[in-house]
VEXDREN-2710 file (C-alpha; in Angstrom, 1 decimal):
% VEXDREN-2710
k/r/px/py/pz
1/MET/51.3/-30.6/23.4
2/LYS/54.2/-31.0/20.9
3/PRO/57.8/-31.5/22.1
4/TRP/58.8/-28.2/20.8
5/GLN/55.9/-26.2/22.3
6/SER/55.9/-24.6/25.8
7/PRO/52.8/-24.5/28.0
8/ARG/52.7/-20.7/27.3
9/GLN/52.6/-21.3/23.5
10/MET/50.0/-24.0/23.8
11/LYS/47.8/-21.5/25.9
12/VAL/48.2/-18.8/23.3
13/LEU/47.3/-21.2/20.5
14/HIS/44.3/-22.4/22.4
15/ILE/43.1/-18.8/22.9
16/GLU/43.5/-18.0/19.1
17/LYS/41.6/-21.1/18.3
18/ILE/38.7/-19.9/20.6
19/ASP/38.9/-16.4/19.1
20/LYS/38.7/-17.9/15.5
21/GLY/35.8/-20.0/16.5
22/THR/34.0/-17.0/18.0
23/ARG/34.6/-14.7/15.1
24/SER/33.3/-17.6/12.8
25/LYS/30.2/-17.8/14.9
26/ASN/29.7/-14.1/14.9
27/PHE/30.1/-14.0/11.2
28/HIS/27.5/-16.8/10.5
29/SER/25.2/-14.9/13.0
30/TYR/25.8/-11.6/11.2
31/MET/25.2/-13.2/7.7
32/LYS/22.1/-15.1/8.9
33/ASN/20.6/-11.8/10.2
34/LYS/21.4/-9.9/6.9
35/LEU/19.9/-12.7/4.8
36/SER/16.7/-12.6/7.0
37/HIS/16.3/-9.0/6.0
38/LEU/17.5/-9.4/2.5
39/ILE/15.3/-12.4/1.3
40/PRO/11.9/-10.6/2.0
41/LYS/13.2/-7.7/0.0
42/ILE/14.2/-9.9/-2.9
43/ARG/10.8/-11.7/-2.8
44/ARG/9.1/-8.3/-2.8
45/ILE/11.0/-7.0/-5.9
46/ILE/10.1/-10.3/-7.8
47/PHE/6.4/-10.1/-6.8
48/LEU/6.2/-6.4/-8.0
49/PHE/7.9/-7.4/-11.3
50/LEU/5.3/-10.2/-11.8
51/LYS/2.5/-8.0/-10.8
52/LYS/3.3/-5.5/-13.4
53/GLY/3.4/-8.1/-16.0
54/LEU/-0.1/-9.3/-15.0
55/TRP/-1.5/-5.8/-15.4
56/LEU/-0.8/-6.1/-19.1
57/THR/-3.2/-9.1/-19.4
58/PRO/-7.0/-9.0/-20.4
59/LYS/-7.8/-10.1/-16.8
60/PHE/-6.8/-6.6/-15.4
61/ASN/-9.0/-3.8/-16.6
62/LYS/-7.9/-0.2/-15.8
63/LYS/-11.0/1.4/-17.2
64/ASN/-12.6/1.5/-13.6
65/GLN/-9.5/2.3/-11.8
66/GLU/-10.0/3.5/-8.1
67/ARG/-7.6/5.6/-6.0
68/VAL/-7.3/4.8/-2.4
69/PHE/-5.6/7.0/0.2
70/ILE/-4.1/5.3/3.4
71/ALA/-4.5/7.9/6.1
72/GLY/-3.9/8.1/9.9
73/MET/-1.6/9.6/12.4
74/GLN/2.1/8.6/12.3
75/ARG/3.0/5.4/14.2
76/SER/-0.5/4.2/13.8
77/GLY/0.3/1.2/11.4
78/THR/-0.1/2.9/8.0
79/ASN/3.1/1.4/6.7
80/MET/1.9/-2.1/7.9
81/LEU/-1.4/-1.5/6.1
82/MET/0.4/-0.4/2.9
83/ASP/2.6/-3.5/3.0
84/ILE/-0.6/-5.8/3.4
85/ILE/-2.5/-4.1/0.5
86/GLU/0.7/-4.3/-1.7
87/LYS/0.5/-8.1/-1.6
88/SER/-2.5/-8.0/-3.9
89/PHE/-2.0/-8.4/-7.5
90/GLU/-4.6/-5.6/-8.2
91/THR/-2.9/-2.8/-6.5
92/ASP/-0.1/-0.2/-7.4
93/VAL/1.1/1.1/-4.2
94/TYR/3.1/4.3/-3.5
95/HIS/4.9/4.4/-0.1
96/GLU/5.9/7.8/1.3
97/ARG/9.5/6.6/0.7
98/ASP/8.9/6.6/-3.1
99/SER/10.5/9.8/-4.6
100/ARG/8.2/9.6/-7.5
101/ALA/5.2/10.5/-5.4
102/PHE/6.8/12.1/-2.3
103/ASP/9.3/14.7/-1.4
104/ASN/10.5/14.5/2.2
105/TYR/7.4/12.3/3.2
106/GLN/4.9/14.9/1.7
107/MET/2.8/14.2/-1.4
108/ARG/4.1/15.8/-4.5
109/ASP/1.7/18.2/-6.4
110/ARG/-1.5/17.0/-7.9
111/HIS/-0.3/17.1/-11.4
112/THR/2.6/14.7/-10.6
113/ILE/0.2/12.3/-8.8
114/GLN/-2.2/12.5/-11.8
115/LYS/0.7/11.6/-14.2
116/LEU/1.5/8.6/-12.0
117/ILE/-2.1/7.5/-12.1
118/ASN/-2.3/7.8/-15.8
119/GLN/0.8/5.7/-16.1
120/SER/-0.3/3.0/-13.8
121/ARG/-2.2/0.1/-15.3
122/ALA/-3.4/-1.3/-12.1
123/PRO/-7.1/-1.7/-11.1
124/LYS/-6.3/0.2/-7.8
125/PHE/-3.9/3.0/-7.3
126/ILE/-2.9/3.2/-3.6
127/ILE/-1.1/6.0/-2.0
128/LYS/-0.3/7.1/1.6
129/ALA/-1.6/10.4/2.8
130/LEU/-0.1/10.9/6.3
131/CYS/0.8/14.6/6.0
132/GLU/-2.3/15.3/3.9
133/LEU/-4.9/14.2/6.4
134/GLN/-6.4/17.7/6.1
135/ASP/-6.8/17.6/2.5
136/LEU/-8.5/14.2/2.1
137/LYS/-11.8/15.5/1.2
138/GLU/-10.5/17.6/-1.6
139/LEU/-8.2/14.9/-2.8
140/MET/-11.0/12.3/-3.0
141/GLU/-12.9/14.9/-5.2
142/TYR/-9.9/15.8/-7.4
143/PHE/-8.9/12.2/-8.0
144/LYS/-12.4/10.6/-8.0
145/PRO/-13.3/7.9/-8.0
146/ALA/-11.5/7.7/-4.8
147/LYS/-11.7/6.3/-1.2
148/VAL/-9.9/6.5/2.2
149/ILE/-8.9/4.0/4.7
150/TRP/-8.1/5.9/8.1
151/ILE/-6.3/3.8/10.8
152/VAL/-6.5/4.8/14.4
153/ARG/-4.3/3.3/17.2
154/SER/-4.4/3.8/21.0
155/TYR/-2.9/7.2/21.9
156/ASP/-0.8/5.5/24.7
157/ASP/1.0/3.1/22.1
158/VAL/1.4/5.9/19.6
159/VAL/2.9/8.3/22.1
160/ALA/5.2/5.5/23.4
161/SER/6.4/4.9/20.0
162/MET/6.8/8.6/19.0
163/LEU/9.0/9.3/22.1
164/LYS/11.6/6.8/20.7
165/SER/11.6/8.4/17.2
166/PHE/10.5/12.1/17.5
167/PRO/12.2/14.3/20.2
168/ASN/11.2/18.0/21.0
169/MET/7.5/17.4/20.5
170/GLU/6.7/20.0/23.1
171/LYS/8.5/22.8/21.3
172/GLN/6.8/21.7/18.1
173/VAL/3.4/21.7/19.5
174/ILE/3.8/25.0/21.1
175/ARG/4.9/26.5/17.8
176/ILE/1.9/25.1/16.0
177/VAL/-0.8/26.1/18.6
178/HIS/0.6/29.3/20.2
179/LYS/2.8/30.8/17.4
180/GLY/0.8/29.8/14.4
181/SER/3.6/27.8/12.7
182/LYS/2.8/26.6/9.2
183/GLU/4.4/23.1/9.7
184/TRP/2.5/20.4/8.1
185/LEU/1.4/18.9/11.3
186/GLY/-0.8/22.1/12.2
187/ARG/-2.5/22.3/8.8
188/GLY/-6.2/22.1/8.7
189/MET/-6.6/22.8/12.4
190/THR/-9.8/24.5/13.1
191/ASP/-10.2/27.5/15.5
192/LYS/-12.3/25.3/17.5
193/THR/-9.5/22.8/18.1
194/ARG/-6.9/25.5/18.5
195/ASN/-8.9/27.3/21.2
196/LYS/-9.4/24.0/23.0
197/LEU/-5.8/23.3/23.1
198/LYS/-4.4/26.8/24.0
199/ASP/-5.0/26.2/27.7
200/LEU/-3.6/22.7/27.8
201/ILE/-0.2/23.8/26.2
202/HIS/2.7/25.3/28.1
203/GLU/6.3/25.1/28.5
204/GLY/7.3/22.1/30.7
205/MET/4.3/20.0/29.8
206/GLY/6.7/17.4/28.4
207/ASP/7.0/15.5/25.1
208/SER/4.6/12.8/26.3
209/SER/1.8/15.2/26.7
210/ALA/2.6/17.1/23.6
211/SER/2.6/14.0/21.5
212/ALA/-0.8/12.9/22.9
213/LEU/-2.2/16.3/21.7
214/GLN/-0.6/15.8/18.3
215/TRP/-2.6/12.4/18.3
216/TYR/-5.7/14.4/19.1
217/PHE/-5.4/17.3/16.7
218/ARG/-4.5/15.1/13.7
219/ASN/-7.2/12.5/14.3
220/ILE/-9.8/15.1/15.0
221/LEU/-9.6/16.0/11.4
222/PHE/-11.5/12.7/10.6
223/PHE/-14.6/14.3/12.2
224/ASP/-13.7/18.0/11.1
225/GLN/-14.2/16.5/7.4
226/GLN/-17.4/14.6/8.4
227/PHE/-15.8/11.3/7.4
228/ASP/-18.0/9.6/10.0
229/LYS/-20.9/10.1/7.5
230/ASP/-18.9/9.4/4.3
231/GLN/-19.4/6.0/2.6
232/ARG/-16.1/6.6/0.8
233/VAL/-14.2/6.3/4.1
234/LEU/-13.4/3.3/6.1
235/LEU/-12.3/3.6/9.6
236/ILE/-10.1/0.8/10.9
237/SER/-8.8/0.0/14.4
238/TYR/-5.1/-0.9/14.7
239/GLU/-5.8/-3.2/17.7
240/ASP/-8.5/-4.9/15.8
241/LEU/-6.5/-5.3/12.8
242/VAL/-3.5/-7.0/14.5
243/THR/-5.6/-9.1/16.7
244/LYS/-8.1/-10.2/14.1
245/PRO/-6.3/-9.7/10.8
246/GLU/-8.3/-12.1/8.7
247/ILE/-11.7/-10.5/9.4
248/ASN/-10.2/-6.9/9.1
249/ILE/-8.2/-7.5/5.9
250/LYS/-11.3/-9.2/4.3
251/LYS/-13.3/-6.0/5.2
252/ILE/-10.6/-3.8/3.8
253/CYS/-10.4/-5.9/0.6
254/GLN/-14.2/-5.8/0.1
255/PHE/-14.1/-2.0/0.6
256/ILE/-11.4/-1.5/-2.0
257/GLY/-12.7/-4.2/-4.3
258/ILE/-9.9/-6.4/-4.3
259/GLU/-9.5/-10.2/-3.9
260/TYR/-8.6/-11.3/-0.3
261/ARG/-5.4/-13.7/-0.2
262/PRO/-4.3/-15.4/3.0
263/ARG/-0.7/-14.4/2.4
264/MET/-1.7/-10.7/3.0
265/ILE/-1.8/-11.4/6.8
266/SER/1.3/-13.5/7.0
267/ASP/3.3/-10.7/8.6
268/VAL/0.7/-9.2/10.9
269/PHE/1.5/-9.5/14.6
270/ALA/-0.2/-8.3/17.8
271/HIS/3.0/-8.0/19.9
272/SER/3.1/-4.3/19.5
273/ILE/-0.1/-3.8/21.7
274/LYS/0.7/-2.3/25.0
275/ARG/4.4/-3.4/24.7
276/ARG/5.8/-0.4/26.5
277/THR/5.0/1.3/29.7
278/PRO/2.2/3.9/29.4
279/PRO/3.8/7.3/29.2
280/HIS/3.1/10.1/31.7
281/ILE/0.4/12.3/30.0
282/SER/-1.3/15.0/32.1
283/ASN/-4.8/14.1/33.3
284/GLU/-6.5/16.9/31.3
285/ILE/-5.0/15.8/28.0
286/ARG/-5.8/12.2/28.9
287/VAL/-9.5/13.2/29.3
288/LEU/-9.5/14.9/25.9
289/CYS/-7.8/11.9/24.1
290/ASP/-10.1/9.4/25.9
291/GLN/-13.1/11.4/24.6
292/LEU/-12.0/11.2/21.0
293/GLN/-10.9/7.4/21.4
294/GLU/-14.5/6.8/22.7
295/LYS/-16.0/8.7/19.7
296/PHE/-14.2/6.5/17.2
297/LYS/-15.4/3.1/18.7
298/PRO/-18.8/2.9/17.3
299/LEU/-17.5/3.6/13.8
300/TYR/-15.2/0.5/13.8
301/TYR/-18.1/-2.0/13.4
END
């Protein structure tokens, strides 16, 4: 303590010093967090720039360009799968956030998509088709040669994730099934599926049970379009993908016809499996979802 400073003044200075140190520490922590998110984005931009340059070289031949639709129920890992495939030098990838190909997460008209295909110089044109599950058979014919990769995730984990992001699912499912709403979620639903769901849907069923039914009626479209018998369609288990990434990404690469690179699995983690407590879903709806989940299992291998 200096001669002209009182103990009270010293205490104030000490507090200010601590406060400055805390603010500095918080600032460094904030910047570190920002950079950890910014650096991957910069790397992606650089990689995409280099990739487009490579497409102009003789090594890449667009003559036999193939279109691949990445499909599946929302919260099933479609974004992760798109990011994995984008790490290939041979793919031109269109995410649902890309306004050139999508409007409010829904694919733009076929003429617009065809223009993007014509402009692309990549050997493989990859586009997400989440809202368009019911149209995939037609899309494959229209944009042939084309393939589909459909990813399925455990309905418990899908529902748990949906509850955090999509409220009021009960009201939405009631509108779709009982009131014939034309929302995209209900498109392609067969009379058989609708009749099966009518007795299970009621006010007070809860968002968890409603979300599980959404998982059911969106994924049953796989069988409605007879994709279990279609060689152009590859079914992938989310759980298998994140627990055995190398095996499954190699299988995906072979299916698409691109070279596998180890860097493609660098950001694949299994910590999302059963991370949350299983949601409360009515027994009748659990039976329905379990039956569909079991129906998928033999097709993964």
